[in-house]
C-alpha positions as a printed Julia matrix, in Angstrom:
256×3 Matrix{Float64}:
 -16.88  -59.91  194.33
 -15.66  -63.45  193.7
 -16.52  -64.38  190.08
 -17.67  -62.35  187.08
 -19.44  -64.51  184.47
 -19.13  -62.91  181.02
 -21.73  -63.65  178.33
 -21.86  -61.87  174.95
 -25.28  -62.33  173.36
 -27.0   -61.33  170.1
 -30.44  -59.78  170.51
 -31.91  -62.45  168.2
 -30.61  -65.34  170.34
 -33.1   -68.19  170.65
 -34.95  -67.84  173.96
 -34.98  -71.62  174.35
 -31.17  -71.61  174.29
 -31.1   -68.82  176.84
 -33.46  -70.71  179.14
 -31.16  -73.76  179.07
 -28.14  -71.61  179.89
 -29.85  -69.65  182.65
 -31.17  -72.85  184.23
 -27.66  -74.31  184.27
 -26.26  -71.22  186.01
 -29.11  -71.19  188.53
 -28.06  -74.72  189.53
 -24.52  -73.67  190.49
 -23.48  -73.43  194.15
 -25.67  -70.81  195.84
 -22.83  -69.78  198.14
 -20.71  -68.91  195.09
 -23.56  -67.23  193.21
 -24.17  -64.92  196.17
 -20.64  -63.56  195.76
 -20.7   -63.39  191.97
 -22.02  -61.25  189.11
 -23.26  -62.16  185.65
 -22.48  -59.55  183.02
 -24.19  -59.67  179.63
 -23.14  -57.79  176.5
 -26.2   -57.72  174.2
 -25.64  -56.87  170.52
 -28.36  -55.9   168.05
 -31.72  -54.19  167.78
 -34.42  -54.45  170.46
 -32.05  -55.71  173.2
 -34.68  -55.01  175.89
 -36.55  -58.2   174.93
 -33.52  -60.31  175.8
 -32.74  -58.26  178.9
 -36.27  -58.69  180.3
 -36.15  -62.43  179.64
 -32.85  -62.77  181.48
 -34.09  -60.74  184.43
 -37.25  -62.83  184.66
 -35.61  -66.26  184.67
 -32.27  -65.74  186.42
 -31.93  -66.58  190.1
 -32.08  -63.54  192.38
 -29.03  -64.94  194.14
 -26.59  -63.58  191.55
 -26.06  -59.92  190.62
 -26.95  -59.08  187.0
 -25.35  -56.35  184.89
 -25.9   -55.41  181.24
 -24.03  -53.71  178.44
 -26.0   -52.98  175.28
 -25.05  -51.99  171.73
 -27.5   -51.79  168.83
 -24.53  -51.96  166.44
 -22.53  -55.15  166.04
 -19.4   -55.26  168.22
 -16.58  -57.73  167.58
 -16.36  -60.46  170.26
 -12.94  -59.46  171.54
 -13.9   -55.83  171.98
 -17.17  -56.8   173.69
 -15.39  -59.06  176.18
 -12.67  -56.47  176.84
 -15.27  -53.81  177.6
 -17.12  -56.04  180.04
 -14.03  -57.41  181.78
 -12.59  -53.93  182.31
 -15.77  -53.13  184.25
 -16.01  -56.47  186.06
 -15.57  -56.59  189.83
 -14.75  -60.29  190.24
 -11.39  -61.72  191.17
 -12.03  -64.44  188.57
 -13.51  -64.26  185.09
 -15.68  -67.08  183.74
 -16.43  -67.07  180.0
 -19.84  -68.54  179.15
 -21.37  -68.26  175.66
 -25.09  -67.57  175.36
 -25.98  -70.76  173.47
 -23.91  -73.17  175.58
 -24.68  -74.83  178.91
 -22.72  -74.67  182.16
 -22.35  -78.15  183.62
 -22.86  -78.97  187.27
 -20.48  -77.24  189.73
 -18.45  -75.64  186.96
 -17.75  -72.45  188.92
 -16.66  -74.19  192.11
 -14.54  -76.82  190.35
 -12.66  -74.38  188.09
 -12.04  -71.9   190.89
 -10.61  -74.62  193.13
  -8.53  -76.17  190.35
  -7.13  -72.8   189.3
  -5.82  -72.19  192.81
  -4.61  -75.76  193.25
  -2.51  -75.77  190.08
  -1.41  -72.14  190.72
  -2.24  -71.03  187.19
  -3.62  -67.87  185.65
  -5.94  -69.68  183.22
  -7.76  -72.99  183.27
 -10.05  -74.51  180.69
 -11.78  -77.85  180.17
 -12.71  -80.17  177.32
 -16.08  -79.39  175.74
 -19.03  -81.74  175.6
 -20.54  -81.28  172.13
 -24.3   -81.52  171.62
 -26.93  -80.41  169.1
 -30.14  -80.63  171.17
 -30.98  -80.79  174.86
 -32.39  -84.29  174.36
 -29.07  -85.52  173.0
 -27.3   -83.87  175.92
 -29.51  -85.79  178.36
 -28.57  -89.01  176.57
 -24.94  -88.28  177.47
 -25.69  -87.73  181.17
 -23.29  -90.5   182.16
 -20.46  -88.27  180.91
 -21.55  -85.53  183.26
 -20.95  -87.47  186.46
 -17.65  -85.75  187.04
 -17.81  -86.11  190.82
 -16.93  -89.78  190.37
 -13.97  -88.86  188.16
 -10.58  -87.67  189.39
 -10.51  -83.87  189.22
  -7.02  -83.56  187.81
  -5.44  -80.89  185.64
  -2.18  -80.46  183.77
  -0.1   -77.58  182.47
  -0.17  -76.49  178.84
   3.39  -75.84  177.66
   4.46  -73.36  175.02
   4.88  -75.95  172.27
   1.36  -77.23  172.85
   0.03  -73.69  172.65
   1.81  -73.22  169.32
   0.61  -76.47  167.72
  -2.73  -76.95  169.46
  -3.59  -73.27  168.86
  -5.47  -72.24  171.98
  -7.53  -73.18  175.03
 -11.24  -73.62  174.41
 -12.55  -70.14  175.07
 -16.16  -71.23  175.87
 -14.78  -73.04  178.92
 -12.14  -70.48  179.93
 -11.83  -69.47  183.59
  -9.05  -67.09  184.59
  -7.76  -64.5   187.01
  -8.78  -60.98  186.1
  -5.22  -59.85  186.83
  -4.06  -61.13  183.43
  -5.82  -58.12  181.91
  -3.16  -55.89  183.43
  -0.84  -56.96  180.6
  -3.06  -58.36  177.87
  -6.59  -58.53  176.45
  -8.63  -60.24  173.77
  -7.59  -58.9   170.37
 -10.21  -56.18  169.77
 -10.14  -56.22  165.94
 -10.18  -59.91  165.03
 -13.39  -61.72  164.12
 -11.91  -65.09  165.14
  -8.83  -66.2   167.14
  -9.17  -63.11  169.33
  -8.89  -65.45  172.31
  -5.75  -67.17  170.99
  -4.09  -63.74  171.1
  -4.91  -63.47  174.8
  -3.56  -66.91  175.74
  -0.3   -66.31  173.84
   0.22  -63.05  175.73
  -0.45  -64.83  179.02
   2.4   -67.25  178.17
   4.7   -64.47  176.92
   4.28  -62.69  180.25
   5.15  -65.76  182.3
   1.62  -66.92  183.05
   0.51  -70.52  183.28
  -2.38  -72.25  181.56
  -3.95  -75.52  182.71
  -6.44  -77.93  181.2
  -8.92  -79.84  183.33
  -9.48  -83.56  182.82
 -13.27  -83.34  182.66
 -15.79  -81.39  180.55
 -17.46  -78.53  182.4
 -19.25  -76.83  179.5
 -21.65  -78.31  176.95
 -21.0   -76.71  173.55
 -23.94  -76.41  171.16
 -23.16  -77.44  167.57
 -25.44  -76.32  164.75
 -25.25  -76.67  160.96
 -22.78  -73.77  160.71
 -20.36  -75.26  163.24
 -18.05  -76.53  160.49
 -17.83  -74.63  157.22
 -15.12  -74.02  154.63
 -15.2   -70.25  155.06
 -15.03  -70.45  158.84
 -12.14  -72.91  158.6
 -10.17  -70.63  156.28
 -10.7   -67.63  158.55
  -9.55  -69.58  161.6
  -6.48  -70.83  159.75
  -5.43  -67.36  158.58
  -5.93  -65.73  161.96
  -4.28  -68.61  163.83
  -1.2   -68.24  161.61
  -1.21  -64.5   162.25
  -1.14  -65.05  166.02
   1.41  -67.9   165.8
   3.79  -65.6   163.96
   3.38  -62.94  166.63
   3.85  -65.51  169.42
   6.96  -67.14  167.94
   8.52  -63.8   167.04
   8.19  -62.55  170.61
   8.94  -65.88  172.27
  12.24  -66.45  170.45
  12.98  -62.83  169.43
  12.7   -63.77  165.75
  12.29  -61.17  163.0
   9.15  -62.93  161.78
   8.76  -66.01  159.59
   5.75  -65.18  157.41
   4.82  -62.09  155.41
   1.05  -61.54  155.39
  -1.09  -60.43  152.5
  -4.3   -60.69  154.51
  -5.75  -59.24  157.66
  -7.97  -60.77  160.35
């Protein structure tokens, strides 16, 4: 198996959003889809409704697999469970309400090998509705843009926090020595990228957006910002302590 696409999904996800995502995956290279699998982790009650919808609309070219839990599972634990059972050489993270842009799978796979990295991610193209995304179609013509990438160094990881998980594409082998943090509600992905660096792995960023990220009214909120800040600081402390063998520079009175 070449690529395992990983998509956590709530059972109350808007079917319109799912249709947009599924359509975008169906448009990927058929030669790659034939050698790939798409694994869904569906959270919540009545998951069969979502499962049937996915089965009905997804191209028969790609292999579909499902994990289901009627109880809420934290995102890191859900991804870990799926990835441990994935067969692909590469892992592609794709959220259920976002859209995969044209040739994402082929471009990221080729760039990952070219820059000899363990992880690659791209900028996100933010949108609120499909109509607004169509209005930005000139930004999607990446084939006319140079497909370059550059390394993310340790200082950038510390100050910039983390690669954009909705566009992450990486070698499954990194799970031999790390995983998403299973008990954090946010920043569970930052934990993974820091451990990739601590174990000598390389992270690259692509020069072009390959994922359209859906922004709703809850995209920016005070509570969400505070949670991200606290958990980011928690991971930074862990990263710096292990990177420079420090005893720790912050004492925590909170948990993530």
